[in-house]
C-alpha positions as CSV (number, residue, x, y, z in Angstrom):
1,A,-16.5,-41.0,-5.2
2,R,-18.9,-43.2,-6.7
3,N,-21.1,-40.6,-9.0
4,P,-21.4,-42.0,-12.2
5,A,-20.7,-38.0,-13.4
6,L,-17.0,-37.8,-12.7
7,I,-16.3,-40.8,-15.1
8,A,-15.7,-38.2,-17.7
9,T,-13.7,-35.7,-15.6
10,G,-11.1,-39.1,-14.2
11,L,-11.2,-40.1,-17.8
12,A,-10.2,-36.4,-19.2
13,I,-7.5,-36.3,-15.7
14,W,-5.9,-39.9,-16.6
15,G,-5.9,-38.9,-20.5
16,W,-3.5,-35.9,-19.6
17,T,-1.6,-37.5,-17.3
18,I,-0.5,-39.7,-19.5
19,R,0.2,-37.1,-22.8
20,V,2.5,-35.2,-19.6
21,V,5.0,-38.5,-19.1
22,I,4.8,-39.4,-22.3
23,F,6.0,-35.9,-23.4
24,V,8.3,-35.6,-20.3
25,A,9.4,-38.8,-21.3
26,F,10.8,-37.7,-25.0
27,L,12.7,-34.9,-23.1
28,I,14.6,-36.7,-20.9
29,I,15.2,-39.8,-23.5
30,P,17.9,-38.1,-25.4
31,H,19.9,-36.8,-22.6
32,V,20.0,-40.3,-21.2
33,I,20.8,-42.4,-24.1
34,T,23.2,-40.1,-26.3
35,S,23.9,-43.1,-28.3
36,V,20.4,-42.8,-30.1
37,T,21.2,-39.8,-31.9
38,P,25.0,-41.5,-34.0
39,L,22.8,-45.0,-34.4
40,V,20.1,-43.7,-35.9
41,D,21.8,-40.4,-38.1
42,Y,25.2,-42.4,-39.2
43,G,24.5,-46.0,-38.7
44,P,22.7,-46.9,-41.8
45,T,25.3,-45.3,-44.0
46,A,28.3,-46.3,-42.2
47,Q,27.2,-49.7,-43.0
48,S,25.8,-49.5,-46.4
49,Y,29.5,-48.0,-46.7
50,E,30.9,-51.4,-44.7
51,A,28.8,-53.8,-46.6
52,A,30.0,-52.9,-50.0
53,Y,33.7,-52.7,-48.8
54,P,34.3,-54.9,-46.2
55,Q,37.7,-56.1,-46.4
56,Q,39.5,-52.4,-46.9
57,I,37.4,-51.0,-44.4
58,A,38.6,-53.5,-42.1
59,F,41.9,-52.8,-42.8
60,A,41.4,-49.4,-42.6
61,Q,40.4,-50.1,-38.9
62,S,43.1,-52.6,-38.0
63,H,45.4,-50.1,-39.5
64,P,45.1,-46.5,-38.8
65,A,48.5,-45.5,-38.0
66,I,49.3,-47.0,-41.6
67,V,46.6,-45.3,-43.4
68,A,47.2,-42.3,-41.5
69,K,50.4,-41.9,-42.9
70,A,49.2,-43.2,-46.7
71,Q,46.9,-40.4,-46.3
72,K,50.0,-37.7,-45.9
73,Y,52.0,-39.1,-48.2
74,Q,49.6,-39.6,-50.4
75,A,51.3,-37.8,-54.1
76,Q,54.4,-39.4,-53.5
77,L,52.9,-42.6,-53.2
78,L,50.6,-41.9,-56.1
79,T,54.2,-40.9,-58.0
80,A,56.0,-44.0,-56.6
81,Q,53.5,-46.6,-58.4
82,R,53.3,-44.5,-61.5
83,L,56.9,-44.2,-61.8
84,A,57.6,-47.8,-60.4
85,P,60.0,-48.8,-63.6
86,E,62.3,-45.5,-63.2
87,L,63.0,-45.8,-59.4
88,A,63.7,-49.0,-59.2
89,V,65.9,-48.5,-62.1
90,L,67.5,-45.2,-59.8
91,Q,67.4,-47.3,-56.9
92,A,69.8,-50.3,-58.4
93,H,71.9,-48.2,-59.8
94,A,71.9,-45.2,-57.5
95,A,76.0,-44.1,-57.7
96,L,75.7,-43.5,-62.0
97,F,72.1,-41.2,-61.4
98,T,74.0,-39.5,-59.2
99,Q,76.6,-38.7,-61.0
100,L,74.9,-37.9,-64.2
101,S,72.3,-35.6,-61.5
102,T,74.7,-33.4,-61.3
103,Y,74.7,-32.1,-65.0
104,S,71.7,-29.4,-65.3
105,N,71.6,-29.9,-69.1
106,P,71.7,-33.6,-69.9
107,A,73.3,-32.6,-73.0
108,A,76.1,-31.2,-71.4
109,A,76.7,-34.6,-69.9
110,P,79.5,-37.0,-71.4
111,P,78.3,-39.4,-74.2
112,K,80.1,-42.4,-72.4
113,L,78.4,-41.9,-69.5
114,I,74.9,-41.3,-71.4
115,N,75.6,-44.3,-72.5
116,E,76.2,-46.1,-69.1
117,A,72.5,-44.3,-68.3
118,I,70.9,-45.8,-71.0
119,A,71.9,-49.2,-70.6
120,A,71.4,-49.5,-67.2
121,A,68.1,-48.2,-67.4
122,G,67.5,-51.1,-70.3
123,G,69.2,-50.4,-73.5
124,G,68.3,-49.4,-76.7
125,A,64.6,-47.8,-77.2
126,K,63.7,-49.1,-73.9
127,G,66.5,-47.7,-72.3
128,L,66.3,-44.4,-73.7
129,A,62.1,-43.9,-72.9
130,V,63.3,-44.9,-69.5
131,L,65.4,-42.2,-69.4
132,T,64.0,-39.4,-71.0
133,T,61.3,-39.9,-68.6
134,I,62.8,-39.7,-65.6
135,Q,64.4,-36.7,-67.1
136,A,61.1,-35.1,-67.7
137,N,59.6,-36.0,-63.7
138,Q,62.9,-35.0,-62.3
139,K,61.0,-33.2,-59.4
140,A,58.3,-35.2,-59.1
141,I,61.4,-38.3,-58.6
142,E,62.9,-36.0,-56.1
143,S,59.9,-35.6,-54.1
144,V,59.8,-39.4,-53.4
145,V,63.4,-39.8,-53.1
146,A,63.0,-37.1,-50.6
147,V,60.8,-39.1,-48.1
148,Q,61.8,-42.3,-49.0
149,G,62.1,-43.6,-45.0
150,Q,59.3,-42.8,-44.6
151,L,57.4,-44.9,-47.3
152,L,59.4,-47.5,-46.2
153,P,57.3,-49.2,-43.6
154,L,54.1,-48.5,-46.0
155,Q,55.5,-51.0,-48.6
156,P,54.6,-54.2,-47.0
157,Y,50.9,-53.3,-47.5
158,A,51.1,-52.1,-50.8
159,K,48.3,-54.0,-52.0
160,Q,46.5,-53.4,-49.2
161,L,46.8,-49.6,-49.8
162,T,46.5,-50.4,-53.5
163,A,42.6,-51.9,-52.7
164,L,42.2,-48.9,-50.6
165,S,42.9,-46.4,-52.6
166,K,40.2,-47.7,-54.8
167,V,37.4,-47.1,-52.1
168,P,35.6,-43.9,-53.5
169,K,36.9,-40.3,-51.2
170,P,33.4,-39.3,-50.6
171,A,32.8,-42.8,-48.5
172,L,35.9,-43.0,-47.1
173,A,35.5,-39.0,-45.6
174,Y,32.2,-40.5,-44.3
175,L,33.9,-43.0,-42.5
176,Q,36.8,-41.1,-41.0
177,A,34.4,-38.6,-39.7
178,H,31.5,-40.5,-38.1
179,G,33.4,-44.2,-37.9
180,P,34.6,-43.4,-34.3
181,T,31.4,-41.7,-33.3
182,V,28.8,-45.1,-34.4
183,E,31.4,-47.0,-32.6
184,K,31.5,-45.5,-29.5
185,A,27.5,-45.4,-29.7
186,Q,27.5,-49.0,-30.7
187,A,30.1,-50.0,-27.0
188,Q,27.7,-47.2,-24.8
189,S,24.2,-48.4,-26.1
190,P,23.5,-51.7,-23.9
191,N,24.9,-50.0,-20.4
192,Q,22.5,-46.7,-21.4
193,W,19.3,-48.2,-22.4
194,K,20.5,-50.5,-19.1
195,H,19.5,-47.5,-17.0
196,W,16.7,-46.3,-18.7
197,Y,14.7,-49.3,-17.9
198,W,15.7,-49.2,-14.5
199,V,14.4,-45.5,-14.7
200,C,10.9,-47.2,-16.3
201,F,10.9,-49.7,-13.5
202,A,11.2,-47.0,-10.8
203,G,8.3,-45.2,-12.4
204,V,6.4,-48.2,-12.0
205,I,6.5,-48.6,-8.6
206,F,5.6,-45.2,-8.1
207,F,2.6,-45.6,-10.4
208,L,1.8,-49.1,-7.6
209,L,2.5,-46.7,-4.2
210,C,-0.8,-44.4,-6.0
211,I,-3.1,-47.3,-6.9
212,P,-4.4,-46.5,-3.0
213,L,-5.0,-43.2,-4.0
214,V,-7.7,-43.9,-6.9
215,R,-11.2,-44.6,-5.8
216,G,-13.2,-46.9,-7.3
217,R,-13.6,-51.2,-7.8
218,W,-10.5,-53.3,-8.5
219,N,-12.4,-56.4,-8.6
220,P,-14.5,-57.1,-12.1
221,A,-16.7,-58.9,-10.6
222,A,-18.0,-56.2,-8.1
223,A,-17.8,-53.9,-11.1
224,R,-19.9,-56.1,-13.0
225,R,-22.7,-56.4,-9.7
226,D,-23.0,-52.6,-9.4
227,E,-23.3,-52.3,-13.3
228,E,-26.5,-54.9,-13.2
229,E,-27.6,-53.5,-10.3
230,H,-27.5,-50.1,-12.0
231,E,-29.2,-51.7,-15.3
232,A,-31.7,-52.9,-13.2
233,A,-32.9,-50.0,-11.1
234,T,-32.8,-48.2,-14.1
235,Q,-35.0,-50.4,-16.3
236,A,-37.5,-50.7,-13.3
237,E,-37.8,-46.9,-13.5
238,L,-39.0,-46.8,-17.3
239,E,-41.4,-49.5,-16.2
240,R,-43.0,-47.7,-13.9
241,L,-42.8,-44.4,-15.8
242,R,-44.7,-46.3,-19.1
243,S,-47.4,-47.9,-16.8
244,G,-48.2,-44.6,-15.3
245,T,-48.7,-46.1,-12.3
246,G,-45.8,-43.7,-10.5
247,T,-47.3,-40.6,-9.2
248,A,-44.8,-37.6,-8.9
249,A,-44.9,-37.6,-5.3
250,D,-43.2,-41.3,-5.7
251,S,-40.8,-39.6,-7.8
252,H,-40.2,-37.2,-5.1
253,A,-39.4,-40.0,-2.5
254,D,-37.7,-42.7,-5.0
255,A,-35.6,-39.3,-5.9
256,G,-34.7,-38.7,-1.8
257,F,-36.8,-36.0,-1.4
258,P,-38.5,-35.2,2.3
259,E,-42.4,-37.3,2.0
260,N,-44.4,-33.9,2.4
261,S,-41.9,-31.7,-0.3
262,Y,-44.4,-32.8,-3.1
263,A,-47.7,-30.8,-1.4
264,E,-45.6,-27.9,-0.3
265,E,-44.5,-27.8,-3.4
266,G,-48.4,-27.1,-4.8
267,H,-49.8,-25.3,-2.0
268,E,-46.6,-23.0,-3.1
269,E,-47.6,-22.8,-6.5
270,A,-50.8,-21.9,-5.3
271,A,-50.2,-19.6,-3.4
272,Q,-48.4,-17.6,-6.1
273,E,-50.6,-18.0,-8.5
274,E,-53.6,-16.6,-6.1
275,A,-50.8,-13.7,-5.3
276,A,-50.5,-12.6,-9.1
277,H,-54.6,-12.3,-9.2
278,E,-54.8,-10.3,-6.4
279,E,-52.6,-8.0,-7.5
280,D,-54.4,-7.7,-11.8
281,G,-57.5,-6.5,-9.5
282,Y,-59.7,-9.7,-8.6
283,S,-59.6,-12.9,-6.4
284,Q,-59.9,-16.3,-7.8
285,E,-63.3,-16.3,-6.1
286,G,-64.6,-13.4,-8.6
287,H,-63.4,-14.8,-11.4
288,A,-65.6,-17.8,-11.0
289,A,-68.5,-15.4,-10.1
290,E,-67.8,-13.4,-13.2
291,E,-67.6,-17.2,-15.2
292,G,-70.8,-18.0,-13.9
293,A,-73.3,-15.1,-14.3
294,P,-74.6,-15.0,-17.8
295,E,-74.1,-11.4,-19.8
296,E,-77.2,-9.7,-21.0
297,G,-77.3,-10.7,-24.7
298,Q,-77.7,-14.3,-22.7
299,T,-80.3,-13.2,-20.9
300,Q,-82.7,-11.7,-23.3
301,E,-82.3,-14.5,-25.9
302,I,-83.9,-16.9,-22.8
303,R,-86.5,-14.3,-22.6
304,A,-87.2,-14.1,-26.5
305,E,-87.4,-18.7,-26.0
306,G,-89.8,-17.8,-23.2
307,N,-92.4,-16.1,-25.1
308,H,-92.4,-17.9,-28.3
309,S,-92.8,-21.1,-26.6
310,G,-96.6,-19.0,-24.7
311,E,-94.9,-19.0,-21.7
312,S,-94.3,-15.9,-19.6
313,P,-91.1,-15.4,-17.6
314,T,-92.3,-15.6,-14.7
315,E,-93.8,-19.3,-15.4
316,A,-90.5,-20.0,-17.2
317,S,-88.2,-19.3,-13.9
318,P,-88.6,-21.1,-11.3
319,T,-87.8,-19.0,-8.6
320,A,-90.6,-16.4,-10.4
321,S,-93.4,-18.9,-9.5
322,G,-92.1,-19.6,-6.1
323,A,-91.1,-23.0,-6.8
324,D,-87.9,-24.4,-4.3
325,P,-84.9,-24.0,-6.6
326,V,-83.4,-26.7,-4.5
327,S,-86.1,-29.1,-5.3
């Protein structure tokens, strides 16, 4: 359990454990916290539009029914705004202009009726211009009159609807498509993150329960003491090797081998070497005798040196004169 060689293996297992946990967490988070995607994808753009048009967006959010009806009758509202003076004249003199509308050809209408219509429109050139505009936009005016009952509830909000109409259409379309989703995500986000925090708390409890399964020093002082003892033993071994006082047998004994293991290894090596020599055709003793015997050429040189010095080979050799070689 305290083998230093297992440190790398333990760190590798721990590293892969962290990677797997983080990978699984990233797979689970989108299913537990569903509000993250709408807030990240649509939230910034929606906030930028709300900051640029705060009053218009606030009105649209507080009066969704009015905005929906205004969008439904948008063409009629634009026509009513464009032909507001003409519609005011028609509403003020509805009976007169109803009688005038019975004539499909204005030229066929009685001059007296036409003069009354011009006078009701303001008289003179102004009245004539209003009457001409009414005749030119007869179909558009009829479409407005047909939905007059639907447009009446929108009249109190004419100012707000006019300001809302100045907001770019892409901004309104974006807010209509993603605004409700962003609002819903904002409302759900706190509870969803609370659930995820409880999941993280459960993971902390699980890892705490796994602590007893991990072997090793949990006390920093004990771990530091082990490290100091290991460092001292390493330095002592290095000093002994540098000084040369230690022997191979001591190294075997310090390493925990049996006491006679080094001698037995030496005998085994010698036996193996002798067997190899015997296989080659000579033993260790024969090899030593061959090394001690002089060769023929060396014997002739010795004799030549003796003749040169005036001594016979017999006199030069102690064994030939009967002298004891030991003495």
